[in-house]
MARSETI-96995 format. One record per atom (N, C-alpha, C): residue number from 1; residue in three letters; atom name; y negated, z, x. Coordinates in steps of 0.001 Angstrom, whole numbers. Layout:
N
+-----+-----+----+---------+---------+---------+
:   k :   r :  a :       y :       z :       x :
+-----+-----+----+---------+---------+---------+
: NUM : ala : CA :       Y :       Z :       X :
...
+-----+-----+----+---------+---------+---------+
This chain:
98
+-----+-----+----+---------+---------+---------+
:   k :   r :  a :       y :       z :       x :
+-----+-----+----+---------+---------+---------+
:   1 : phe :  N :   22204 : -157952 :  -67545 :
:   1 : phe : CA :   23554 : -157509 :  -67274 :
:   1 : phe :  C :   23710 : -157283 :  -65772 :
:   2 : ala :  N :   24265 : -156163 :  -65423 :
:   2 : ala : CA :   24567 : -155887 :  -64018 :
:   2 : ala :  C :   25927 : -156501 :  -63687 :
:   3 : pro :  N :   26237 : -156680 :  -62417 :
:   3 : pro : CA :   27569 : -157182 :  -62047 :
:   3 : pro :  C :   28668 : -156219 :  -62515 :
:   4 : gln :  N :   29851 : -156777 :  -62744 :
:   4 : gln : CA :   30997 : -155947 :  -63096 :
:   4 : gln :  C :   31504 : -155226 :  -61846 :
:   5 : ile :  N :   31877 : -153955 :  -62020 :
:   5 : ile : CA :   32462 : -153212 :  -60917 :
:   5 : ile :  C :   33845 : -152720 :  -61332 :
:   6 : ala :  N :   34742 : -152602 :  -60374 :
:   6 : ala : CA :   36079 : -152072 :  -60636 :
:   6 : ala :  C :   35968 : -150575 :  -60875 :
:   7 : ile :  N :   36717 : -150083 :  -61858 :
:   7 : ile : CA :   36706 : -148657 :  -62141 :
:   7 : ile :  C :   38126 : -148117 :  -62229 :
:   8 : asp :  N :   38244 : -146827 :  -62086 :
:   8 : asp : CA :   39499 : -146099 :  -62230 :
:   8 : asp :  C :   39442 : -145386 :  -63576 :
:   9 : thr :  N :   40340 : -145722 :  -64486 :
:   9 : thr : CA :   40293 : -145162 :  -65835 :
:   9 : thr :  C :   40627 : -143677 :  -65888 :
:  10 : thr :  N :   41141 : -143128 :  -64803 :
:  10 : thr : CA :   41448 : -141692 :  -64781 :
:  10 : thr :  C :   40263 : -140870 :  -64280 :
:  11 : lys :  N :   39194 : -141528 :  -63905 :
:  11 : lys : CA :   38029 : -140856 :  -63324 :
:  11 : lys :  C :   36813 : -140969 :  -64228 :
:  12 : ala :  N :   35830 : -140115 :  -63966 :
:  12 : ala : CA :   34538 : -140160 :  -64647 :
:  12 : ala :  C :   33479 : -140595 :  -63632 :
:  13 : tyr :  N :   32391 : -141138 :  -64151 :
:  13 : tyr : CA :   31318 : -141651 :  -63308 :
:  13 : tyr :  C :   29972 : -141149 :  -63813 :
:  14 : thr :  N :   29038 : -141025 :  -62892 :
:  14 : thr : CA :   27637 : -140812 :  -63228 :
:  14 : thr :  C :   26909 : -142093 :  -62843 :
:  15 : val :  N :   26139 : -142618 :  -63772 :
:  15 : val : CA :   25374 : -143840 :  -63534 :
:  15 : val :  C :   23902 : -143465 :  -63610 :
:  16 : ser :  N :   23152 : -143806 :  -62574 :
:  16 : ser : CA :   21718 : -143495 :  -62582 :
:  16 : ser :  C :   20917 : -144733 :  -62187 :
:  17 : ser :  N :   19678 : -144775 :  -62659 :
:  17 : ser : CA :   18783 : -145880 :  -62337 :
:  17 : ser :  C :   17343 : -145401 :  -62453 :
:  18 : tyr :  N :   16472 : -146140 :  -61819 :
:  18 : tyr : CA :   15036 : -145860 :  -61896 :
:  18 : tyr :  C :   14447 : -146708 :  -63014 :
:  19 : leu :  N :   13664 : -146090 :  -63891 :
:  19 : leu : CA :   12972 : -146796 :  -64966 :
:  19 : leu :  C :   11545 : -146276 :  -65055 :
:  20 : asn :  N :   10589 : -147189 :  -64966 :
:  20 : asn : CA :    9178 : -146839 :  -65099 :
:  20 : asn :  C :    8614 : -147642 :  -66266 :
:  21 : val :  N :    8448 : -146984 :  -67400 :
:  21 : val : CA :    7918 : -147637 :  -68596 :
:  21 : val :  C :    6401 : -147472 :  -68594 :
:  22 : lys :  N :    5695 : -148575 :  -68477 :
:  22 : lys : CA :    4228 : -148574 :  -68461 :
:  22 : lys :  C :    3647 : -148716 :  -69864 :
:  23 : gln :  N :    4362 : -149455 :  -70717 :
:  23 : gln : CA :    3891 : -149699 :  -72084 :
:  23 : gln :  C :    5107 : -149894 :  -72985 :
:  24 : leu :  N :    5081 : -149266 :  -74162 :
:  24 : leu : CA :    6138 : -149418 :  -75161 :
:  24 : leu :  C :    5526 : -149080 :  -76512 :
:  25 : thr :  N :    5326 : -150108 :  -77341 :
:  25 : thr : CA :    4663 : -149874 :  -78623 :
:  25 : thr :  C :    5642 : -149521 :  -79736 :
:  26 : ser :  N :    6920 : -149904 :  -79591 :
:  26 : ser : CA :    7950 : -149537 :  -80563 :
:  26 : ser :  C :    9324 : -149748 :  -79946 :
:  27 : gly :  N :   10343 : -149169 :  -80557 :
:  27 : gly : CA :   11711 : -149375 :  -80102 :
:  27 : gly :  C :   12060 : -148580 :  -78870 :
:  28 : glu :  N :   12944 : -149167 :  -78033 :
:  28 : glu : CA :   13449 : -148447 :  -76875 :
:  28 : glu :  C :   13993 : -149380 :  -75815 :
:  29 : val :  N :   14234 : -148806 :  -74647 :
:  29 : val : CA :   15011 : -149436 :  -73593 :
:  29 : val :  C :   16384 : -148778 :  -73676 :
:  30 : gly :  N :   17398 : -149545 :  -74077 :
:  30 : gly : CA :   18725 : -148993 :  -74294 :
:  30 : gly :  C :   19647 : -149195 :  -73100 :
:  31 : tyr :  N :   20513 : -148228 :  -72888 :
:  31 : tyr : CA :   21515 : -148279 :  -71820 :
:  31 : tyr :  C :   22885 : -148397 :  -72472 :
:  32 : tyr :  N :   23633 : -149425 :  -72101 :
:  32 : tyr : CA :   24898 : -149759 :  -72732 :
:  32 : tyr :  C :   25885 : -150123 :  -71637 :
:  33 : ile :  N :   27106 : -149620 :  -71709 :
:  33 : ile : CA :   28148 : -149962 :  -70739 :
:  33 : ile :  C :   29120 : -150933 :  -71402 :
:  34 : asp :  N :   29270 : -152110 :  -70811 :
:  34 : asp : CA :   30276 : -153077 :  -71251 :
:  34 : asp :  C :   31566 : -152818 :  -70490 :
:  35 : glu :  N :   32702 : -152938 :  -71182 :
:  35 : glu : CA :   34013 : -152708 :  -70570 :
:  35 : glu :  C :   34834 : -154002 :  -70613 :
:  36 : tyr :  N :   35562 : -154266 :  -69525 :
:  36 : tyr : CA :   36315 : -155510 :  -69359 :
:  36 : tyr :  C :   37733 : -155233 :  -68883 :
:  37 : asp :  N :   38644 : -156169 :  -69165 :
:  37 : asp : CA :   40001 : -156058 :  -68647 :
:  37 : asp :  C :   40045 : -156609 :  -67222 :
:  38 : ala :  N :   41226 : -156663 :  -66628 :
:  38 : ala : CA :   41380 : -157103 :  -65235 :
:  38 : ala :  C :   40943 : -158555 :  -65022 :
:  39 : asn :  N :   40988 : -159371 :  -66084 :
:  39 : asn : CA :   40581 : -160776 :  -65983 :
:  39 : asn :  C :   39100 : -160995 :  -66282 :
:  40 : gly :  N :   38368 : -159923 :  -66551 :
:  40 : gly : CA :   36943 : -160049 :  -66844 :
:  40 : gly :  C :   36626 : -160321 :  -68297 :
:  41 : asn :  N :   37619 : -160189 :  -69182 :
:  41 : asn : CA :   37391 : -160377 :  -70615 :
:  41 : asn :  C :   36820 : -159106 :  -71223 :
:  42 : trp :  N :   35780 : -159251 :  -72045 :
:  42 : trp : CA :   35138 : -158106 :  -72677 :
:  42 : trp :  C :   36112 : -157418 :  -73619 :
:  43 : ile :  N :   36187 : -156074 :  -73535 :
:  43 : ile : CA :   37054 : -155281 :  -74410 :
:  43 : ile :  C :   36216 : -154514 :  -75426 :
:  44 : ser :  N :   35238 : -153782 :  -74926 :
:  44 : ser : CA :   34424 : -152934 :  -75801 :
:  44 : ser :  C :   33160 : -152529 :  -75064 :
:  45 : gly :  N :   32366 : -151709 :  -75736 :
:  45 : gly : CA :   31152 : -151220 :  -75111 :
:  45 : gly :  C :   30804 : -149844 :  -75616 :
:  46 : gln :  N :   29947 : -149178 :  -74853 :
:  46 : gln : CA :   29499 : -147835 :  -75209 :
:  46 : gln :  C :   27978 : -147773 :  -75092 :
:  47 : tyr :  N :   27300 : -147489 :  -76209 :
:  47 : tyr : CA :   25866 : -147207 :  -76158 :
:  47 : tyr :  C :   25735 : -145808 :  -75566 :
:  48 : lys :  N :   24905 : -145658 :  -74540 :
:  48 : lys : CA :   24820 : -144368 :  -73850 :
:  48 : lys :  C :   23532 : -143600 :  -74145 :
:  49 : thr :  N :   22395 : -144256 :  -74062 :
:  49 : thr : CA :   21120 : -143556 :  -74286 :
:  49 : thr :  C :   20011 : -144576 :  -74463 :
:  50 : gly :  N :   18864 : -144100 :  -74909 :
:  50 : gly : CA :   17695 : -144947 :  -75036 :
:  50 : gly :  C :   16450 : -144204 :  -74592 :
:  51 : val :  N :   15561 : -144905 :  -73929 :
:  51 : val : CA :   14282 : -144340 :  -73495 :
:  51 : val :  C :   13221 : -144866 :  -74447 :
:  52 : arg :  N :   12462 : -143951 :  -75058 :
:  52 : arg : CA :   11513 : -144315 :  -76114 :
:  52 : arg :  C :   10081 : -143902 :  -75802 :
:  53 : ser :  N :    9815 : -143591 :  -74542 :
:  53 : ser : CA :    8460 : -143132 :  -74199 :
:  53 : ser :  C :    8020 : -143697 :  -72859 :
:  54 : val :  N :    6710 : -143697 :  -72663 :
:  54 : val : CA :    6106 : -144155 :  -71423 :
:  54 : val :  C :    6317 : -143098 :  -70350 :
:  55 : gly :  N :    6579 : -143549 :  -69134 :
:  55 : gly : CA :    6739 : -142628 :  -68011 :
:  55 : gly :  C :    7739 : -143154 :  -67005 :
:  56 : ser :  N :    7774 : -142496 :  -65865 :
:  56 : ser : CA :    8653 : -142858 :  -64772 :
:  56 : ser :  C :    9800 : -141851 :  -64707 :
:  57 : asn :  N :   11034 : -142334 :  -64713 :
:  57 : asn : CA :   12195 : -141455 :  -64738 :
:  57 : asn :  C :   13348 : -142024 :  -63940 :
:  58 : thr :  N :   14220 : -141125 :  -63504 :
:  58 : thr : CA :   15560 : -141518 :  -63121 :
:  58 : thr :  C :   16412 : -141246 :  -64352 :
:  59 : val :  N :   16982 : -142299 :  -64912 :
:  59 : val : CA :   17822 : -142171 :  -66106 :
:  59 : val :  C :   19254 : -141997 :  -65627 :
:  60 : thr :  N :   19887 : -140916 :  -66063 :
:  60 : thr : CA :   21253 : -140602 :  -65641 :
:  60 : thr :  C :   22139 : -140472 :  -66863 :
:  61 : leu :  N :   23324 : -141046 :  -66780 :
:  61 : leu : CA :   24281 : -140961 :  -67878 :
:  61 : leu :  C :   25688 : -140796 :  -67335 :
:  62 : ser :  N :   26578 : -140305 :  -68188 :
:  62 : ser : CA :   27986 : -140143 :  -67827 :
:  62 : ser :  C :   28782 : -141274 :  -68443 :
:  63 : tyr :  N :   29834 : -141683 :  -67726 :
:  63 : tyr : CA :   30693 : -142744 :  -68224 :
:  63 : tyr :  C :   32153 : -142451 :  -67911 :
:  64 : lys :  N :   33004 : -142667 :  -68873 :
:  64 : lys : CA :   34457 : -142642 :  -68709 :
:  64 : lys :  C :   35003 : -143785 :  -69556 :
:  65 : ala :  N :   35959 : -144524 :  -69019 :
:  65 : ala : CA :   36533 : -145667 :  -69716 :
:  65 : ala :  C :   37114 : -145251 :  -71065 :
:  66 : ser :  N :   36999 : -146136 :  -72043 :
:  66 : ser : CA :   37474 : -145834 :  -73388 :
:  66 : ser :  C :   38985 : -145994 :  -73542 :
:  67 : ser :  N :   39622 : -146716 :  -72619 :
:  67 : ser : CA :   41073 : -146871 :  -72663 :
:  67 : ser :  C :   41603 : -147245 :  -71285 :
:  68 : thr :  N :   42916 : -147197 :  -71123 :
:  68 : thr : CA :   43529 : -147566 :  -69841 :
:  68 : thr :  C :   43506 : -149078 :  -69617 :
:  69 : arg :  N :   43193 : -149858 :  -70655 :
:  69 : arg : CA :   43063 : -151315 :  -70508 :
:  69 : arg :  C :   41811 : -151707 :  -69723 :
:  70 : val :  N :   40832 : -150817 :  -69676 :
:  70 : val : CA :   39570 : -151113 :  -68997 :
:  70 : val :  C :   39784 : -151071 :  -67483 :
:  71 : lys :  N :   39402 : -152154 :  -66809 :
:  71 : lys : CA :   39541 : -152242 :  -65350 :
:  71 : lys :  C :   38208 : -152478 :  -64653 :
:  72 : lys :  N :   37205 : -152934 :  -65431 :
:  72 : lys : CA :   35874 : -153204 :  -64887 :
:  72 : lys :  C :   34834 : -152748 :  -65902 :
:  73 : ala :  N :   33646 : -152443 :  -65403 :
:  73 : ala : CA :   32544 : -152049 :  -66282 :
:  73 : ala :  C :   31246 : -152624 :  -65731 :
:  74 : ser :  N :   30252 : -152689 :  -66613 :
:  74 : ser : CA :   28956 : -153236 :  -66239 :
:  74 : ser :  C :   27864 : -152558 :  -67057 :
:  75 : leu :  N :   26749 : -152272 :  -66427 :
:  75 : leu : CA :   25607 : -151711 :  -67133 :
:  75 : leu :  C :   24788 : -152847 :  -67743 :
:  76 : gln :  N :   24434 : -152688 :  -69008 :
:  76 : gln : CA :   23581 : -153647 :  -69708 :
:  76 : gln :  C :   22336 : -152897 :  -70188 :
:  77 : ile :  N :   21182 : -153458 :  -69931 :
:  77 : ile : CA :   19923 : -152878 :  -70406 :
:  77 : ile :  C :   19467 : -153703 :  -71602 :
:  78 : ile :  N :   19191 : -153009 :  -72703 :
:  78 : ile : CA :   18806 : -153667 :  -73945 :
:  78 : ile :  C :   17359 : -153292 :  -74275 :
:  79 : val :  N :   16557 : -154290 :  -74600 :
:  79 : val : CA :   15169 : -154054 :  -74987 :
:  79 : val :  C :   15009 : -154455 :  -76449 :
:  80 : thr :  N :   14455 : -153568 :  -77236 :
:  80 : thr : CA :   14207 : -153844 :  -78644 :
:  80 : thr :  C :   13193 : -154988 :  -78782 :
:  81 : ala :  N :   13485 : -155929 :  -79675 :
:  81 : ala : CA :   12571 : -157058 :  -79914 :
:  81 : ala :  C :   11203 : -156556 :  -80364 :
:  82 : asn :  N :   10162 : -157231 :  -79924 :
:  82 : asn : CA :    8776 : -156926 :  -80285 :
:  82 : asn :  C :    8369 : -155500 :  -79929 :
:  83 : ser :  N :    8941 : -154985 :  -78846 :
:  83 : ser : CA :    8664 : -153608 :  -78438 :
:  83 : ser :  C :    7363 : -153458 :  -77649 :
:  84 : gly :  N :    6795 : -154577 :  -77202 :
:  84 : gly : CA :    5596 : -154492 :  -76376 :
:  84 : gly :  C :    5880 : -153888 :  -75016 :
:  85 : leu :  N :    7103 : -154009 :  -74544 :
:  85 : leu : CA :    7542 : -153348 :  -73316 :
:  85 : leu :  C :    6942 : -153969 :  -72068 :
:  86 : leu :  N :    6444 : -153108 :  -71205 :
:  86 : leu : CA :    6098 : -153440 :  -69833 :
:  86 : leu :  C :    6746 : -152346 :  -68999 :
:  87 : ala :  N :    7759 : -152715 :  -68204 :
:  87 : ala : CA :    8522 : -151701 :  -67474 :
:  87 : ala :  C :    9098 : -152281 :  -66192 :
:  88 : tyr :  N :    9452 : -151384 :  -65287 :
:  88 : tyr : CA :   10116 : -151718 :  -64038 :
:  88 : tyr :  C :   11444 : -150976 :  -63998 :
:  89 : phe :  N :   12499 : -151704 :  -63644 :
:  89 : phe : CA :   13847 : -151160 :  -63616 :
:  89 : phe :  C :   14458 : -151488 :  -62264 :
:  90 : asp :  N :   15118 : -150493 :  -61623 :
:  90 : asp : CA :   15634 : -150729 :  -60273 :
:  90 : asp :  C :   16695 : -149699 :  -59908 :
:  91 : asn :  N :   17431 : -150000 :  -58861 :
:  91 : asn : CA :   18276 : -149051 :  -58136 :
:  91 : asn :  C :   19370 : -148394 :  -58987 :
:  92 : val :  N :   20283 : -149197 :  -59508 :
:  92 : val : CA :   21408 : -148668 :  -60275 :
:  92 : val :  C :   22478 : -148177 :  -59306 :
:  93 : val :  N :   22942 : -146934 :  -59530 :
:  93 : val : CA :   23955 : -146340 :  -58671 :
:  93 : val :  C :   25074 : -145756 :  -59535 :
:  94 : trp :  N :   26314 : -146131 :  -59247 :
:  94 : trp : CA :   27502 : -145562 :  -59905 :
:  94 : trp :  C :   28139 : -144596 :  -58922 :
:  95 : val :  N :   28346 : -143363 :  -59344 :
:  95 : val : CA :   28954 : -142340 :  -58476 :
:  95 : val :  C :   30188 : -141788 :  -59166 :
:  96 : leu :  N :   31289 : -141768 :  -58451 :
:  96 : leu : CA :   32528 : -141169 :  -58952 :
:  96 : leu :  C :   32345 : -139658 :  -59003 :
:  97 : thr :  N :   32597 : -139057 :  -60173 :
:  97 : thr : CA :   32335 : -137619 :  -60302 :
:  97 : thr :  C :   33591 : -136781 :  -60476 :
:  98 : ala :  N :   34674 : -137378 :  -60955 :
:  98 : ala : CA :   35896 : -136590 :  -61126 :
:  98 : ala :  C :   37118 : -137483 :  -61149 :
+-----+-----+----+---------+---------+---------+
Protein backbone atom coordinates (compact mmCIF):
# COMPACT_ATOMS: atom_id res chain seq x y z
CA PHE A 1 0.00 0.00 0.00
CA ALA A 2 1.29 3.44 -0.88
CA PRO A 3 0.67 6.41 1.44
CA GLN A 4 -2.67 8.18 1.14
CA ILE A 5 -2.60 11.44 -0.79
CA ALA A 6 -5.15 14.26 -0.80
CA ILE A 7 -7.09 14.53 -4.03
CA ASP A 8 -9.50 16.96 -5.67
CA THR A 9 -12.67 15.13 -6.74
CA THR A 10 -13.24 17.59 -9.58
CA LYS A 11 -9.91 16.70 -11.20
CA ALA A 12 -8.41 13.72 -13.02
CA TYR A 13 -4.99 12.22 -12.38
CA THR A 14 -2.42 10.17 -14.23
CA VAL A 15 -0.60 7.66 -12.04
CA SER A 16 2.62 6.12 -13.32
CA SER A 17 5.22 3.76 -11.88
CA TYR A 18 8.20 1.70 -12.93
CA LEU A 19 7.70 -2.08 -12.98
CA ASN A 20 10.32 -4.60 -14.05
CA VAL A 21 8.94 -8.14 -14.05
CA LYS A 22 11.80 -10.66 -14.21
CA GLN A 23 9.71 -13.79 -13.65
CA LEU A 24 5.95 -14.49 -13.62
CA THR A 25 4.70 -18.05 -14.00
CA SER A 26 0.97 -17.26 -13.59
CA GLY A 27 -1.43 -14.49 -12.61
CA GLU A 28 -0.58 -10.80 -12.62
CA VAL A 29 0.68 -7.73 -10.86
CA GLY A 30 -2.51 -5.74 -10.29
CA TYR A 31 -2.91 -1.99 -9.88
CA TYR A 32 -5.76 -0.91 -7.60
CA ILE A 33 -6.69 2.54 -6.24
CA ASP A 34 -8.14 2.65 -2.72
CA GLU A 35 -10.39 5.62 -1.91
CA TYR A 36 -10.83 7.18 1.55
CA ASP A 37 -12.90 9.88 3.22
CA ALA A 38 -11.41 12.92 5.00
CA ASN A 39 -10.85 10.85 8.17
CA GLY A 40 -8.94 8.12 6.33
CA ASN A 41 -11.80 5.60 6.35
CA TRP A 42 -11.91 3.32 3.30
CA ILE A 43 -14.85 4.08 0.98
CA SER A 44 -14.24 2.06 -2.17
CA GLY A 45 -11.66 0.95 -4.67
CA GLN A 46 -11.01 0.77 -8.38
CA TYR A 47 -9.14 -2.04 -10.13
CA LYS A 48 -7.20 -0.26 -12.87
CA THR A 49 -4.96 -2.70 -14.76
CA GLY A 50 -2.84 -5.80 -14.51
CA VAL A 51 0.58 -6.70 -15.90
CA ARG A 52 0.76 -10.34 -17.02
CA SER A 53 4.10 -10.57 -18.81
CA VAL A 54 7.82 -10.36 -18.21
CA GLY A 55 9.50 -7.07 -19.09
CA SER A 56 10.38 -3.59 -17.95
CA ASN A 57 7.68 -0.92 -18.26
CA THR A 58 6.39 2.36 -17.04
CA VAL A 59 2.82 1.47 -16.10
CA THR A 60 0.47 4.43 -16.55
CA LEU A 61 -3.18 4.65 -15.59
CA SER A 62 -5.91 7.27 -15.29
CA TYR A 63 -7.77 7.98 -12.08
CA LYS A 64 -10.80 10.05 -11.14
CA ALA A 65 -12.57 9.81 -7.78
CA SER A 66 -15.73 7.72 -7.77
CA SER A 67 -17.67 10.24 -5.66
CA THR A 68 -17.40 13.64 -3.97
CA ARG A 69 -17.01 11.81 -0.61
CA VAL A 70 -13.51 10.74 -1.65
CA LYS A 71 -10.83 13.02 -0.17
CA LYS A 72 -7.76 10.76 -0.26
CA ALA A 73 -6.49 7.96 -2.48
CA SER A 74 -3.74 5.37 -2.38
CA LEU A 75 -2.16 3.03 -4.90
CA GLN A 76 -2.21 -0.66 -3.94
CA ILE A 77 -0.18 -3.27 -5.81
CA ILE A 78 -1.70 -6.75 -5.78
CA VAL A 79 0.24 -9.92 -6.58
CA THR A 80 -1.61 -13.10 -7.47
CA ALA A 81 -0.87 -15.95 -5.03
CA ASN A 82 1.57 -18.60 -6.30
CA SER A 83 2.47 -16.41 -9.28
CA GLY A 84 6.20 -17.13 -9.09
CA LEU A 85 6.75 -13.37 -9.27
CA LEU A 86 10.18 -11.81 -9.20
CA ALA A 87 9.83 -8.09 -9.89
CA TYR A 88 11.04 -4.61 -9.02
CA PHE A 89 8.59 -1.77 -8.43
CA ASP A 90 9.54 1.89 -7.94
CA ASN A 91 8.89 5.58 -8.53
CA VAL A 92 5.13 6.14 -8.23
CA VAL A 93 4.09 9.56 -9.53
CA TRP A 94 0.60 11.15 -9.38
CA VAL A 95 0.11 14.00 -11.86
CA LEU A 96 -2.94 16.26 -12.00
CA THR A 97 -4.21 16.15 -15.58
CA ALA A 98 -7.46 18.11 -15.62
